[in-house]
N, C-alpha and C positions, 0 to 999 in steps of 0.2 A: 580426575573427573570421569564419571561413568555415564554413558548415554543409554538409559533404559527407557525405551519407547512405550513400555506398558501396553502393548497391543493385545487386546483380549483374544481368547481362544475361539475356535469355531470357524465355520465358513464365513466369507467376507460379508455376505448379506445378513448374517446373524450376529456379528461382533458387537454392534452397538446395543442391541437388545439384550445380549448376554451380559454386557457390562452393567446395564441398568438393573438387571435382575439380580446380580450378585454383588453389587457395590455396598460399601458401608454407608449407613444413613445417619443423619442427625435428626432426632425427633422434633416436632414443632416447638415444644416447650423449651428444648435445649438450644434452639437456634438463637433465642434472645441472648444467650450467654456469649455469643461470638461477635466480634467486630471485624468487618471487612472494609479495607480502604480501596476505593476504585479511583485510579488516576486516569483522567481523560473522560470526556462526556460526549463523544461522538456517537455514532450508531452502536458500536460495540460497548462502550462504556455506559451510555445511558440505558441501554437494554439490560445490561448486567446489573447495574445499580438498582434499577426499578424491580428487576426480578428478585434480587436478594431482599430488598425491602418488603416486597409482597410475601416472600417466604417467611419473614419474621426475623431475619438477621439485623443487627445494628450496622448501619452503613454510613460511611463518610465518602463523599464524592468530591473530586478536585478537578478544577479546570482553570487554565490560565486566561480564559476568555471572560468577558463580563456576563455571558450567558452560554449555557450548553448549545444553544441554537447557532452559535458562531463556529461550531466545529467544522472541520474541512469536509466532513461527510456531506455537508449541504451542497457541495460543488458537483457531486456526481450527477450526470445528466441522463444517460441513455436508458438505464433499467436495471432490473434484478432478475436473475435466472431462477427458475424453479421447474422441476420435472412434472408438471401437471398434465401435459399432453392435451390441453384444451383444443388445440388445432387438429388433433387426430392425425398428426403427420409422422407418428412413429417414435415419439419421445418416451422416455422411461427413466426411472432412477438409474438403471444400469447404463443407459446411453449418456446421461449427464455425467455420471462417474467416469465412463470411458473417455468422453470428450475432454474432461478436465485433466485426466492423467496424460492423454495424448497431447493436449494443448500445452501442458507443462513439460513436454518433451521427456516424459518418463523419468522425472526427477522429483516426484512428490511421493509422500508416504501413502500407500494405497488405502489403509484403514481409515485415515483421517478424511480422505477425499470421498470415500463411500459414505461415511457418516454425513458429510456435508450434503451430498446428493439426497440422502434419505430425509434429512431435516428440511431441505429446501421447500418441500410441499407444505410444511406446517407454517413456514414464515409468511407465505402469502395470506393464508387464512387469518393468522394473527394480525397482520397489518390491515387487512380489510376490516376486521372487527374493530380496529382502532380508528377507522375512518379515513385511511389513506385513499385519496381519490385516483385510483388506477384508471387508466383508459379502459373503455368498454366498447364491445362490438354493438352493432345496431340492436341485437336481441337482448342486450343487457349483460352478457357474459364478459368476463375480463378479457381484454385484448392482449395479443402477443405479437412481438416482432422478432426479426432475426438479428443475430449478432455474429461477429467474426468467430471462426473456428467451429461452427456448428451447422448442420444441414437441416435443422428443425427450428421452429419458432417457439422459443421458450422464455423470452424476455418480457417481463411485465414492466409497465412504464407509466409515468404520469407526465405526459408531454416530455419536455426536456428538463424536468425539474424533479426527477425521481428521488435523488438523494435528499433534497430539501423536504419533500413530502414525507419520506420515511423518517427523517430526523424529527420532524414535528410530531409524528406518531409516537416515536420512542420518548421524545422529550415530555410529551404530555403525561405519559406514564411515570416518568421520573418526577415531574412536578407534582403529581398526585401523591407519590410516596413522600416527597418533601413536605407537602401540606399535612400529611398524616403523622409526621414526626418520625418516620422510619428511616429517612435518609437526611443527612446533614450535608448541604452543598457549600463548598468553599470555592468562591470564584476569585479571579485575578490572583491565583496562587499557582506557583510553578514548582514542580518537583526538582530538587537539585541534588538529591542523593537518596540511596537506598541503604537501610541499616540492617545488618545481620548480627545475630547473637548466637553463639554456639552452632554456627552453620545454617541457621534458619532465618528467614526474613522476619524481622521484628517490627518493621515500620518504615517510615520515610521521613526525610527532611525536606521542608518546603521553604520557599522565599515569597513573601508578599510583594507583588509587583508594584503596589502603590506606595509602600513605605520602607521596603527592604528588610522587613523583619524576617529573621530566620527562625523556624520553629519545627519541632519534632511532633510526629503523630505515630502512636503505637497501635498495632492491631494484630489479630490472630492470623490474618492473611492479607496480602497486597495483590491487587490486580492492575496490571499495566494495560491500558487501552489507548495508547498515545500516538497511534498512526505510524506512517512510514517516514523514510529519510530521503525522499527524492530531492529535497532542496540542497543536498550535498552538491548537486550539479550547478547550483546558483540559478540558472535559467531552467525552470520546470513549470509544470501545470499546477503545482501545489500552492496553497495559500502561503503568504510570505512568512507567517509565524511557524509553519511546520518545521520540525527539527528532530534531532535524534537523541536529545539529552537524557530523557527518562530511560530509554533502552540502554544508552551508552553508560550511564551511571550504574545501572544494574549490571551491565557487562563487567565493569571495573570492580564490582563487588563479588563476582563469581558466576554470573549467568553467561552461559555459552552464547555466542553470536553465530548464527548459521547462515551460510550462503550469502554473505554480504554483497557479492558481485552480481547477484541475480536481481537486476533492476529492469523495470519494464519501460520500453520506449513506445509511446503512443503514436500511431501513424497520422492522426488527424488533429493537428494543432496549428494554430495560426503562425506562420513563419516569423522569425525575428525580423524586426523592422530596422533597428539600428543598434549600435554598440552600447548605448546608454540604457537599454531596456533591462528591467529587473525581474520580469515575470513573463511567462508565456500563457496563452489561453487555449484551453481545450475546446475542440468542437466534437460533439458526441459521436461515438462510433455508429450510433443508430443512423446517422446521415448516409452511411455506406449502403443502406438498404435501397435507397433511391438515387444516390449520387454515383456517377461513374468516374473513375479515376484515370487520368490520362496525362500525357505530355506530348509536345510536338515531336515528330520524328526528326525534324531538322533542328540541330542545336543552334543554328543561327536565326531561327524564326523570330520575327518581331511583330507580326500581325496580332490584333486582338483575338481572343479565343474564338469568338463567333465567326470570324472570317477564315479560320483554318479548316479546310475541307476534311471530311471524315477519313479519307484515305491517306491523309498526312498526319493523322493522330495515332499515337501508340497507347491503346488501352491495355497497359502492360500486365495488370493483375488478371484481367480476363484472358489475356494471351498465355501467360505463364501458368496460371492456376485455374483452368477452366471449370473444375468441379466446384470451387468455392468462389472464384471470381473476385469481385470487390469486397467480399466478406472473408477473405483469407485472414488468418490470425494476425494479431498485432505485430509480433516480431517479424513474421514473414513479410507482411505489408510494409513495415518500416524499412527493412533492408532493401526491398525492391525500390522504394522511393529514393533511398540514398544512392543506389546504383544509377538511377535515372539522372539525378541531380549531378552526381560526380561525372557522368558522361556528358555534361554540358546541356542537358535537356530541361533544366530547371526553368520555372516561369516566375514572373513578377519582376519588380525593379532590381532586386538583388539576385535574381535567378536562383532562388533558394527554396522553391516550393514546387508542388505539382497541382494540377487542377482537380477539383471535386465538382463535377458538373451535373446539374439537375435538368438540363434542357430536354433530354429525352424523356424523363419522367413527367415533366410538365406537359410536354406534347402528348404523352400517352394518357395521363391521368387527369390533367387539367391543373391550372395554377392553384385554384382554391383547395384542392385535395392536398397538394404538396405543402402549401402554406399552413393548412390546418395541422398537418403532422409535425412541422418543424418551425412554426412561426417564431417562437422565442429564441431559437438557435439562429435563425436568419437575422433577427433583430440584433442579437449580440454581435454577430459577425459584422453587420453593417455599421454598428456604432464604433467598433474598434478599427475597422479598415476604411470606412467610407465607401465601400463597394456593396452593391445590392446583389445577393446571390440569386435573386429571381431573374436578373438580367445578364449577369456574367458569372462564370464559375467561381466558387471559393478557391482560395489558394491555401494549401495545407502542407505541413512537413512534420516529420517525427520530432518528438521532444520527450524528455524525462517525465515520467508520470507516476507509476506505482512501484513499490518495492516488494519483491517476493521474498527477499532475505529479511531476517529479523532475529529476535531472540529464539533460541532453540526451545521447543516445548515438547513434552511427551503427549501421549494420547489424552491425558487429563488436562492438557493445556498448562502444565506446570513446568517452570524453567528448571535449570540445574540447581537453583537455590530453592530448597524446600520452603513452601509457603508463599513463594512469589509466582504468580500466574500471569500469563500474557495472552491477550486476545486481539482479534482483528488484524489489521495490517502490521501491527507491531511485532507479531510473531511470524515464523517462516512457514507454517505447516501445510497449507493446502494447495498451493499453486505451482509448485515445482519451479521450472526455469522460465515460465511465461504464463501470466494470468489471462484466462479467457475474459473477454469483455462481459460486463454485467455480473461478475462473480465477486467483486469486492463487497458490495452491499450484502450479498448473500452470506459471505463468510462473517462479516461483522455481526449481523443479526443472529446468525446461527450460533456463534460463540456465546453471545450475550444472553439470548433468550432460552436456548434449547440444549446447550452443551455444558457450559461452565456451572450453571446452577446444580447440575448433577455431579460433575467431576470434582468440584471443590469439597464436597461432603466427606470423602474418605480422609483427606488431610485434616479437616477440622475435627472429625470424630475422635481422632487420636489425642486431641488437645482438651477434651472435655474435662472440666473441673481442674485443669492444671494451670498454674500461674504462668503469665507471660511477662517479659520485661516491659517496664513502663518507661516513659521518656526521661526519667532521672538516671537510667542506666548509663554507665560510662561510654558505651558504644554510641548512644544518641548524642551525648555531650561532645564526644570527639568529632562525630560527623558534622554537628552544627558548627563547631569551630573551624573545621576544614573548609566548610562552605563559606563562612564569613571571610576567612583569609583569602580564599580563591577570588571572590568578588572584589575584595579590597585590592588584591593584586592587579586586577585589570585596571582599576582606577589609578594605581600608583605608577604604571609603566610610563605614562606621559610622553608617548611617542608622537608621530606626525600623521599616521594614517588610521582612518576609522575601520571598524570591523567589516563594513561593506566592501572596502577595497580588497581586503584579504579574502573575503568570501568569493568575490568575483574571480580573482586569480586562481583560487583553489578549484572553483567550479570549472574553469576553463581547462585546467590540467586533467581533472577527472573525466570530463566530457571528451576531450581529445584522445585520451589514452585508455579510458575504461568505460566508454560510451557504447555506441552502436557497433563499432569495429575495434577489436583489441588485438594486440600482438605482443610477443615476448619483449621485443625491443622497446615498444611504446610503454608497456607496463613497468619495465625496469627503469625507464627514464622517469616515469611518474613517481616511482618509489625513491628516486633521488631528489626530485624537485619538491615534492610535498614536505618532507622533513625540513628542507632548507627554507621553504616559505614559512613553515610553522615556527622555526627559530626566529625569523624576522618578525613574525607576529608577536612573539613574546618580548621582543626588544623595542618594537616601533609602533605598537598599538596605541591609539589615542582614544580614550573614553572621556567625553566631557560630562559635566554634571556631577551628581553625587550618588551614593548608594542608599540614601534615605528618602528618596522620593521617586516618582515614576521616571524611569530612565530606560528607554527602549534601546539606546546604544549599548548600555551595560548588559541588558538581556541578550542582545545580539552577539556581543563579544563572547559570552559564555557558551552560546550555542555554536558559534563558529569554531571555538576552541575544540569542542567535541567533534565537529565535522572534520577537522584536521586529522584526528586520530582515527575516525571512521574511514576517511578517504584512504589512509595507508592500508587499513585492513581490507577494503574493497579491492584495491589493486593487488594486494598479496593473495587474496582468495582467487582473483581472476588469473593471476600468474600460475598458481598452483594447479588449476584445473586445465589440463592439456586436452581440451576438446571444445567443440562448439555445441551448444544446446540452448534452445529457446532464445531468450534475449541476450544470452551470453555467447557472443560470436567471436571466436579466435580466428583471425585470417589464415593462420597456418593450418587450420583444420576445417576444410570445406570440400564439398564435392566439386566435380568438374563444372557443374552449372551454377556454382556459387551458393549452394544451400549448406545448412549447418551439418557438420559431420560429428556425430556422437562417438564416444568411446565407452561402450557399456562394460567392457571387460575390466577397465581400471577406474571408472568414475561413476558407477551406479551407486552413489552414496551421497549423503548429506555431509558437508564439511562444517563442523562446529568448532569455533575458535575460542580458546580460553585466554583470558587476560594474564599476561606474564609480569606486568609492571612496566614493560617497555613496548610502546606502540609498534615498533618495528620488528619485534620478536614474539609474535603471538604463538600459542601452542595449538597445534592442529589435532582434532579428534574427528572420527568418522562414524557415521551411522549407516550401515549397509542397507540399501533398499532392495527388498526381496518382493517380487510380484507373484501373487497367487492366482490372480484372475486375468489381469491385463499382461500381455506378453510383449517384450520389446519388438518394435517394428520400426522400419525407416519411416519417419514422419513425412507424409506426402499429402499435399492439398491440390494435387494436379488431377 
């Protein structure tokens, strides 16, 4: 396996324009000769499918939801970054580029990040033109607010529903292309395998979730836009259906999986309430603009928050990181919260949270102003906890959220399987070891609207007027049979425990040993426990019902099976990386004051893993990260 990043020549600021100026093209009449399969219809998938349809390609889009509007992109709350500098506070493309590389702890590919910063300014114009109701200032200009890891206000937002509004904008463009006949939408259909012929991606195998039908689809190129794998932890902020199957099946067919241990822990989630909980709820990072985070100084404190005097409170982010305060980046803020709770200063019935307090902002700005800014978030919190944030502080604690790891892609967003492209959260490319808040929506729309429509053309141009395998090819027939046998195998085990039991146990192992704090001893223990639990899964799984009708237990069994193999790779990747960086914190590698200690001499690279046939013996490859513009520095927010 060769990792060729295909980074264009020229100065960093000119690379993307140089690429566009010199790339191979497909003329408009020839675009009709190519079929592109887009799997996933969230922000990245919908925008890509709509763009391909508008350009004239034949497109088929696949979602396992009943509608693209059910995609997890809808859950994003706080905003989307763009280097518009509407506030006149010193923002620029270069500053967004630098903040993103620094926020990712110098573990992202520079050229991809700079392109993302360049394209960000176009995204806002595109979405405004589509009618997305961004918040506006009194004078009518688009409003901005601050987010963690930046000292400028560059985050555009639509109340606390930014992801929903952006997805509606992308969906309406997809729906238009469906109506025009340029895109065919397959809903309630799940990808279960990727098919390769002669080393190139030839198509996919899907399973109809309503009747279990296994079917092949051939195309000139396949685009995976299937999101992240945060649900490997079981408890996460992700929708319950989020999984790793599409990316993992591609990995098993030859696509390298990069930096799987790079998972993001979000600092502002509602703490777990009991052992039977199956999901955690995110509270937008935008709340940290006006909310102050603190814990009681006394670990034995029992008084309500309002009765604790100011001098008995520890506003620890403001104390430790005065330059950024409550807007310190997610990984830094999460570890600080963990240290406070581990020291016994946690709050709430289970003492497993910290306070996010709006009292000072309400006093300074007025209750109406704060409620206007965050009303739907306040309502969400109150419905879940029964507590009113207007009267008492929110309780928050870190939880699994986003994944920076994913399928390895080059500058063209192509995986190590020619013809298989990967966009959005499903790839690894733009965020390094820690994603800055409000950059997920930015990457998804960037990839779908403004990058992949260019970068897919060189691959397709080489296929012009050349035949491609159809679904009668033996590779498709074999992949279909493998899928049928695999799903029937889950039904035939006839054990005593459902997939949720195994998922919960697997998630606990991964969280305990490959979560916020990792160590060699813990990771080695996980690498012993996960295969043993997987073996039990294969012997004692119980799936009720049949494979010929809607059966969500069967769906879950297949996804958990893939999570087992991914979990092994996550821990293996974390064990191999002897450093702390971003969201990857190895307790053996920290500064005297508990901050992450990078090892740039030995680990300034992307680790891309190749499937060997044995989940416990992956093959390691490395892409060296060389920085032309941003130079290594100790990451400090103090």
